[in-house]
C-alpha positions in Angstrom: -23.0 13.1 38.0 -26.3 14.3 40.0 -27.8 14.6 36.3 -26.6 10.9 35.8 -28.1 9.7 39.0 -31.6 11.6 38.4 -31.8 10.5 34.7 -31.2 6.9 36.2 -34.0 7.4 38.7 -36.3 8.4 35.5 -35.5 5.2 33.9 -33.6 7.4 31.2 -30.4 4.7 30.9 -29.1 6.4 27.5 -29.2 10.0 29.2 -27.4 8.7 32.4 -24.6 7.0 30.1 -24.4 10.2 28.1 -23.8 12.1 31.5 -21.1 9.5 32.5 -19.1 9.6 29.3 -19.1 13.7 29.6 -17.7 13.4 33.0 -14.9 10.8 32.0 -14.0 13.0 29.0 -13.7 15.9 31.4 -11.4 14.1 33.7 -8.7 16.2 34.6 -6.1 15.8 37.2 -5.5 18.8 39.6 -2.3 20.0 41.0 -3.0 19.1 44.6 -0.8 15.8 44.9 -0.9 13.6 47.8 0.4 10.0 47.9 -0.7 6.6 47.9 -0.1 3.8 50.4 3.5 2.9 49.1 4.3 6.5 48.2 2.8 6.8 44.5 1.6 10.1 43.5 -2.0 10.5 43.5 -4.3 13.4 43.3 -7.2 14.3 45.5 -9.5 15.2 42.3 -8.8 11.8 41.0 -9.8 10.0 44.3 -12.9 12.3 44.3 -13.6 11.8 40.7 -13.2 7.9 41.0 -15.6 7.9 44.0 -18.2 10.0 42.0 -17.8 7.4 38.9 -18.0 4.2 41.1 -21.4 5.6 42.7 -23.0 6.3 39.3 -21.6 2.8 38.1 -23.4 1.0 40.8 -26.5 2.7 40.1 -26.3 1.3 36.5 -25.3 -2.1 37.8 -21.7 -1.7 37.0 -18.8 -2.8 39.4 -14.9 -2.2 39.3 -13.0 -5.2 38.9 -9.9 -4.8 41.4 -7.7 -7.5 39.8 -8.5 -6.7 36.0 -7.9 -2.9 36.7 -4.5 -1.7 36.1 -2.6 2.0 36.7 -0.3 3.4 34.8 1.5 7.0 34.5 2.8 8.1 31.0 6.0 10.1 32.0 9.5 10.1 30.8 10.4 9.9 34.4 9.3 6.3 35.7 6.8 7.0 38.7 4.9 4.1 39.0 6.4 0.7 38.4 5.7 -3.0 38.3 4.6 -4.3 41.5 3.9 -0.7 42.9 0.3 -0.2 44.2 -2.1 2.9 44.3 -5.3 2.5 47.2 -8.6 4.6 46.3 -10.8 3.8 49.0 -11.5 0.0 49.4 -9.3 -0.9 45.9 -5.8 -1.4 45.8 -4.8 -1.0 42.1 -1.5 -2.6 40.8 1.0 -0.3 39.0 2.2 -1.5 35.7 4.9 0.1 33.0 3.0 -1.5 30.1 0.1 -3.3 29.1 -1.9 -4.8 26.2 -5.0 -2.8 25.1 -7.3 -4.5 21.7 -4.1 -6.1 20.8 -1.5 -3.2 21.0 1.1 -2.4 23.5 0.8 0.7 25.7 3.8 1.6 27.6 4.6 4.3 30.2 7.1 5.7 28.2 5.3 6.1 25.0 7.7 4.1 23.5 6.1 2.2 20.2 9.4 0.4 19.5 8.1 -2.3 22.0 4.9 -2.2 19.9 6.7 -2.7 16.9 8.9 -5.5 17.8 5.7 -7.2 19.6 4.2 -6.8 15.8 7.7 -8.3 14.6 7.7 -11.6 17.1 3.9 -12.1 16.3 4.6 -12.0 12.6 7.7 -14.6 13.1 5.5 -16.9 14.9 2.7 -16.9 12.4 5.6 -17.3 9.5 7.3 -20.2 11.0 4.0 -22.1 12.1 3.3 -22.1 8.1 7.0 -22.9 6.8 6.1 -26.4 5.8 3.5 -24.6 3.3 5.9 -22.0 1.9 8.6 -24.6 1.6 6.5 -27.1 0.0 7.3 -27.5 -3.8 3.7 -28.6 -4.5 2.1 -25.5 -3.7 1.8 -22.7 -6.1 3.8 -19.5 -5.2 0.4 -17.5 -5.9 -1.2 -19.5 -3.4 1.8 -19.0 -1.0 1.6 -15.1 -1.5 -2.0 -14.9 -0.9 -1.2 -17.0 2.4 1.6 -14.5 3.2 -1.0 -11.2 2.5 -3.9 -12.9 4.4 -2.2 -14.4 7.4 1.3 -12.8 8.0 0.7 -9.3 6.3 -2.2 -8.6 8.6 -0.5 -9.5 11.7 2.6 -7.8 11.2 0.8 -4.3 10.1 -2.0 -4.1 12.7 -2.3 -1.0 13.9 0.1 0.8 11.6 -2.0 3.9 11.1 -0.9 4.8 14.5 2.8 4.2 14.6 5.4 6.9 14.7 7.8 5.0 12.9 11.6 5.9 13.1 14.2 4.9 10.5 15.6 2.0 12.5 12.1 0.4 13.0 11.3 0.8 9.3 14.5 -0.9 8.4 13.6 -3.8 10.8 10.1 -4.3 9.3 11.8 -4.1 5.6 14.1 -6.8 6.5 11.8 -9.1 7.9 9.5 -8.8 4.9 12.2 -9.6 2.5 13.4 -12.6 4.7 10.1 -14.1 4.4 9.7 -13.0 0.4 13.0 -14.6 0.0 12.0 -18.0 1.6 8.6 -18.0 -0.5 10.1 -17.2 -4.2 13.2 -19.2 -3.1 16.7 -18.9 -4.8 17.7 -18.4 -8.6 19.9 -20.2 -10.7 22.4 -17.5 -12.0 25.1 -19.0 -14.5 25.0 -22.5 -12.5 25.3 -21.2 -9.3 22.4 -20.8 -6.8 22.0 -17.5 -5.2 19.3 -15.4 -3.4 17.3 -13.1 -5.1 18.2 -9.4 -4.9 15.7 -6.9 -3.3 14.5 -5.4 -6.4 13.7 -8.6 -8.0 11.9 -9.9 -5.2 9.5 -6.5 -5.2 9.0 -7.1 -8.9 7.5 -10.4 -8.3 5.4 -9.4 -5.1 4.3 -6.4 -7.0 3.4 -4.7 -4.0 4.9 -1.9 -1.9 7.6 -2.5 0.9 6.0 -3.1 4.3 7.4 0.5 5.5 5.8 2.3 2.2 2.7 0.6 2.8 2.6 2.0 6.3 3.2 5.4 5.0 0.2 5.4 2.6 -2.2 3.9 5.2 -1.2 6.5 7.5 -1.7 9.1 5.1 -5.2 7.8 4.4 -5.8 7.9 8.3 -4.8 11.5 8.7 -6.8 12.7 5.9 -9.9 10.7 7.6 -8.9 12.3 11.0 -8.7 15.8 9.3 -12.4 15.4 7.9 -13.8 14.3 11.0 -16.1 16.7 12.7 -14.4 18.3 15.9 -16.7 16.6 18.2 -15.2 13.2 17.3 -12.9 12.1 19.9 -10.1 11.1 17.7 -10.3 14.5 16.3 -10.3 16.0 19.4 -6.9 14.2 20.4 -5.3 15.4 17.0 -5.9 18.8 17.8 -5.2 18.9 21.3 -1.8 20.2 22.4 -0.1 19.1 25.7 1.3 21.4 28.0 4.6 21.5 29.6 7.9 21.8 28.9 10.0 19.3 26.6 13.6 18.2 28.1 16.6 19.1 26.7 17.9 17.4 23.5 16.4 16.5 20.2 12.5 16.0 20.4 11.0 13.0 19.7 9.1 12.8 16.3 5.5 13.2 16.9 2.7 11.3 14.7 1.8 14.4 13.3 5.6 15.0 12.2 5.6 11.8 10.3 2.4 12.5 8.6 4.1 16.3 7.2 7.3 14.5 6.2 5.2 11.7 4.1 3.3 14.1 2.4 6.2 16.0 1.6 8.3 13.0 0.2 5.5 10.6 -0.9 3.0 13.3 -2.1 4.8 16.3 -3.0 2.6 18.8 -1.4 2.8 20.8 1.8 -0.3 22.2 2.8 -2.0 18.5 3.5 -4.6 19.6 6.2 -6.4 21.6 3.6 -6.1 19.2 0.5 -7.0 16.3 2.4 -10.4 18.1 3.1 -11.1 16.8 -0.7 -11.4 13.1 0.0 -11.5 12.0 -3.4 -8.6 14.4 -4.3 -6.7 13.2 -1.7 -7.1 9.4 -2.3 -6.1 10.1 -5.8 -3.0 12.0 -4.7 -1.9 8.6 -2.8 -2.7 6.7 -5.9 -0.8 8.5 -8.1 2.2 8.3 -5.7 1.9 4.5 -5.5 2.0 4.7 -9.6 5.0 7.0 -9.7 6.8 4.4 -7.5 5.9 1.6 -9.7 3.9 -0.2 -7.2 
């Protein structure tokens, strides 16, 4: 932090920002635990680091907005809940269990089911806002599909590359997509009786993979991209980092890396995906071949 202040005094703003970013990346909680005003866990090291960061930010003309800044601890055990606060210096920050960051929901228990349900609700609202268009008989079916891919599918699949998806979540997403496509393609007359289209018929007309398969393919592309990143990139550091501590008793939760390993075995038929993903063109070709084998 002293180097950041010296660089700022020397009008070297870029170097000062580099020092602050280095300080932020090196932010590590200590084991010396104290408690905030309402009994919330707070470390002396965190309080000291926040004070140093505030000082350096003021030197750059930046201030901390107390009302927009929230505090959340990610843990399976509830530590800070809605309405609770922590006090650091002259600031009183509200503790929350979840918040929206860049359009995605971040929760204290790291449960991505909440984010997936949020995406489903948003896609439902977008779909029913265009329902008169999808039900119209004067709009071509090709136009409806283009509207669906552009305005509905993108809403539903926002942030999918980072999801750790369960079988239940995949079923919810596929069911939603099939319900929307049935409304777009309409019923079929079979031997004088009108009925809904079967699932395989819908996807033969749609000519695109199911949303759950689409998520797997996009996640594999992103995994290969992260694997090829230099180790200085933040995404690469997070991917390689291992969190210490003990797991609770019982079956462990599936991690994002576990999903990627399973998808490469089931979809691509390979096991050493880390090595093969270093060949960008070859890895992408394997993904395209898998799409062709699935008849997509």
